[in-house]
N, C-alpha and C positions, 0 to 999 in steps of 0.2 A: 311350140316355142319352149314350154317348160321342159320337155324332154331334151331338146337341144342344149338348153342351159345346163341340165343335169349332166349330159355327156361331157360338156366342156369343163364343168366344175370338177368332176371326178378325174378326168384326164389331167388337167393342169395341177390339181392339188397333189395327186399321187405321184406325178412325174417330178414335181419340184421337191417333194419330200422323200423321194427314194434314197437320196444320198445320206439322209440322217434318220432313217426309220428306227424307232426304238425297238430294242429286243423284247420279245414276248415271253411270258412265262411258259414253261413246258406244259403240254396238255395234261389235264387231269381226267381220271375216269369219271363217267357220268354219275351224278349224284341222284339219289332217290328223293322225291318230294311228295308231300301230301298236305292238304288243307281241309278244314271242316268248319262250317259256320256254326258257332254256338252263341247265338245272338246275345249281346251285341259284339262278342269277341270273335276273332278268327283264330282257330287253333292251327298251328303251323308245325310240321314235322319234316325232318329229313332223316337219313340214316345215321346222322351224328347229333342232331339237335332236336329239341322239343320246346315249345313255348306257345304263347298266345299274344295277339296284338289287337289293340283297339285303334283303328286307323284315324279316327277323329272324334274327340270327346264332344259331347253335347253340353255346353255350358248352361247352367240353370237360368242365367240371365245373360243371353248373348249380346244384348244391346250395347254393353260397355266393355266387351272383351274383344280386343283387336288381335288376339293370338290364335294360332292353330296349335293344338296339342294332341299328340298321339301317345299311347301307353304301350310298353312292351314288357312282358313278364316271362321269365324263363321257367323251366320245369322245377327249379329249386326255389321258385317264388321270389327271386331277386328281380327287381324291375328298374325301369328308367322311363322318364318322360322325354319326349323329343318336342321341343317348343320352337315354333316358327313365328316370327314377328312380321308385321307390315312395315317395311322400311320408311314409309311416309308417316306412320302413326306411332308405332311402337318399335323403334329400331333395335336390333340386336347385333352384337352382344355387349357393346361397350358399357353403357350405363347399367345394362342388365346384370353384368358380372360384378360391378364394383359397389353397387348401392346396397348398404347393409340392411336397409329397411325393406328390401325385397324378400318375401318370406314364402315358404312352403308349409302349408298347414294340412293336417289330416285329422278327420274326426270319425269316430266310430259310429255305428248305426244308432246309438243312443245319444249322439251329439257330443260325447266327451272328446276333448282335444287330446289326441294321442301324440301328435308331432307338431312342433312349431319351431322351425329351423330356418337358417339362411337359405334362400332359394337355390343359390348356386354353391352349395357345400362341396359337391363333387361334380364338376362340369367337364364334358369332353366334346369332341367333334364340333368345335366352335367355328362358325362361319359367319358371314355378314348378316344372314337372316335366320340362323338356326343354331340351336345349342342342345346338347343332350345332358340331362340331369339324372345322375344316378340316385335312385330313391334310397332314403335311409334304411338301414337294416331293420329298424323298428316296423317297417311296412310288412315285412315277411310274415310275422305271426298274424297280422290283420288280414292279409290275403288268404291265409290258411284257415282262419276261424270265423271271420265276420261274414254276415249275410251281405252287407253292403257297407261301403265306406264313402266318405265325402272328402275330396281333395280341393284345396283352394290355393291359387297362385295370387299373391298379393304384391303388386308393383307400386311401391312407395305409398302415396296418399290416395291412389285410385281404389275403387271398390274391388272386392275380391272377385276373381274369376273362379267360380265354384262349379264343380262337376262331381257326379256320383259314379262309382264303379261297382258293378254287380259282381261280388266275389263268389257267389254260388255258381254263376255261369263261368267265371274264370276257372274255378276248380274243375268243372266238367271239361272245359276246353283243354286244360293241362293234362287231365287224365287221358283224354283221347290222344293228345299229341304224344304222350309218353308211350302208350300202347302201340301207336302207329310207328313211332321211331323204332321200336323193337322189330316190328314186321319189316320195315324198310331196311333195317340193318342186315337182316337175313337175306333179303332180296339183293342187296348190294354185294354181299359176300358170294352169292350164287350167280353174280353177274347177270341179273335179270332186269336191271335198271337201264332204261334207254332215255335219252333226253327227249322231251316232247318235240314233235315236229312243228307244231304251230307257233307262230309269233303273231297272235291275233291282230293286234293293232298295226304292226308293221306290214303284215300281209295285206290287210284291208287298204292301207294307204298305197301300197305298191299296185294293188289290183286296180285301184281307181285310175292310175296312170297307164295301165295296160302292161306293166312290167311282169316278167315271168317269175316263177318260184325260184329260179336259179339266179336271179339278178344280184348284182353286187351288194346292194343294201341288205337283203335277206341273208346272204352268205356271210357277210361281215358280222352282222349282229348275232346270228346263230353261233358263229365261232366264238364271239366274245362271251355269249351266255354260257356255252359249254366248257370253254377252256379257261376263262377268267372268273366270271361271276360265280359259277358253281363251285369254285375252289375256296370260298370263304363262307362262314356261317351267316353273315349278313346278306351276302349274295344269294345264298340258298333260300333264305326267308323271302327276299325280294322276288325271286323266281316263282316260288310257291304261291305267294299272294297274288302275283300278276296273273297266273293261270287260273286262279280262283275267281278273280273279279273282272279281268279285262273283257270277257265276252259280254257281261252285263252292261259295262260302260258303252260298248259299241252298240248294243241293242237299244240303249236309251237315247241314242242320238236322234234328233228330229230328222225324219226321212228327207224333207225338202232341202235341208242344209247339210246332209251327210257328206256328199261328194265334196262340197266346198270346204268343210271342216277337215276332212281327211287330206285333201291337197295341201291345206295350210299346215297341218301337222307334218306332212312329208317335207315341205320346204324348210320349215323352221327347226325341226327336230330329227326326223328320220335320217335324211341324207347327211346332215352334219354329224350325227351320232355314229353313223356307219363309217364315215371317213375317220373320225376320231378313234373308233375301235380298231380300224384297220391299221392305223399308224401307231397304236400302242398307247394312246392318251386315254387310259381306262377311266380315270377320274372324271374327265370331261364327258366321256361317253355316258357315264352313269348320271352325271348332273343333267345332261340333256334329257335322258330318260325320265328323271324325276320331274323336270319341267313339263315334259309332254303329258305325263299322267295328271299333273295339276291342271293343265290346259284342257285335257279331255274331260276331267271331272267337272269343270265349269260349264261344259256344254251338255252334260248328262242331266237326267231328271234328278230332282232332289232326293228321291229314294235311293237311286243308284249312287249318287255322289256322296251320300252319307257314309258309304262303305268303301270309298274309292281312294282313300289317301294312302298311296303306295310309296310315298316319298320317304327316303332316308331311313331305311330300317336300321 
């Protein structure tokens, strides 16, 4: 029954949309990617970019922090926080953006307050439940010299959401990413880069339904990955991190519920994302991908899900 529904959905949607299908960007050459775990950071490199990402910070007292925060740092040690709120508890971004008593604080390893500024001094990528906060330039020397720093997000009168960042490990991750970028750049120039064949989660979902490797969903999402996502720095980072962590998430699924979970992911995310990508709705395709990874993380073991926040690079 599910397969019949799939056929009808693909046929009806593609047929009705054929008259106004959006133009696609021209194909770009395959990018080179590489990742390396430098716990707790993930070093990410491509032939053009280098940096490190902490997919989900561990708050020192998570009982009163209804936020999800990830940290991204470039090879120049410029960084940003990506903050996600719970729409039912800590909605973003309206009050988040306008309240002057929302603060970002950074303390050195000795406890000295190095930064105390409005939280949203420079905010970008503002959505209903997400905002990116460009870190002050004063963070750069701290990343470069401190052993560890503590950051705190203060929302009005609430207690601080505090978390520590291991700067020693960050520097090691950046060093690896920079050296790997140089290697990948040469590989790209020599045309030795080929896009990875596997789409681990998508393939697993399609296999559960008995769909072949040449099915519409896999072809559409591979094309989107290689021709659209790989053409942007953020997309490159998303691809690299996906291939580093997706297998672990799949392996962490409870065996008894694996097939049920994968079928649910297919219906809610894989098929809609493939159709969106095929029609040129690239933003929607990526939003569905982000939601799928969050959903899969919720089903994974705590150890795997700690590293699994692939959302919104």
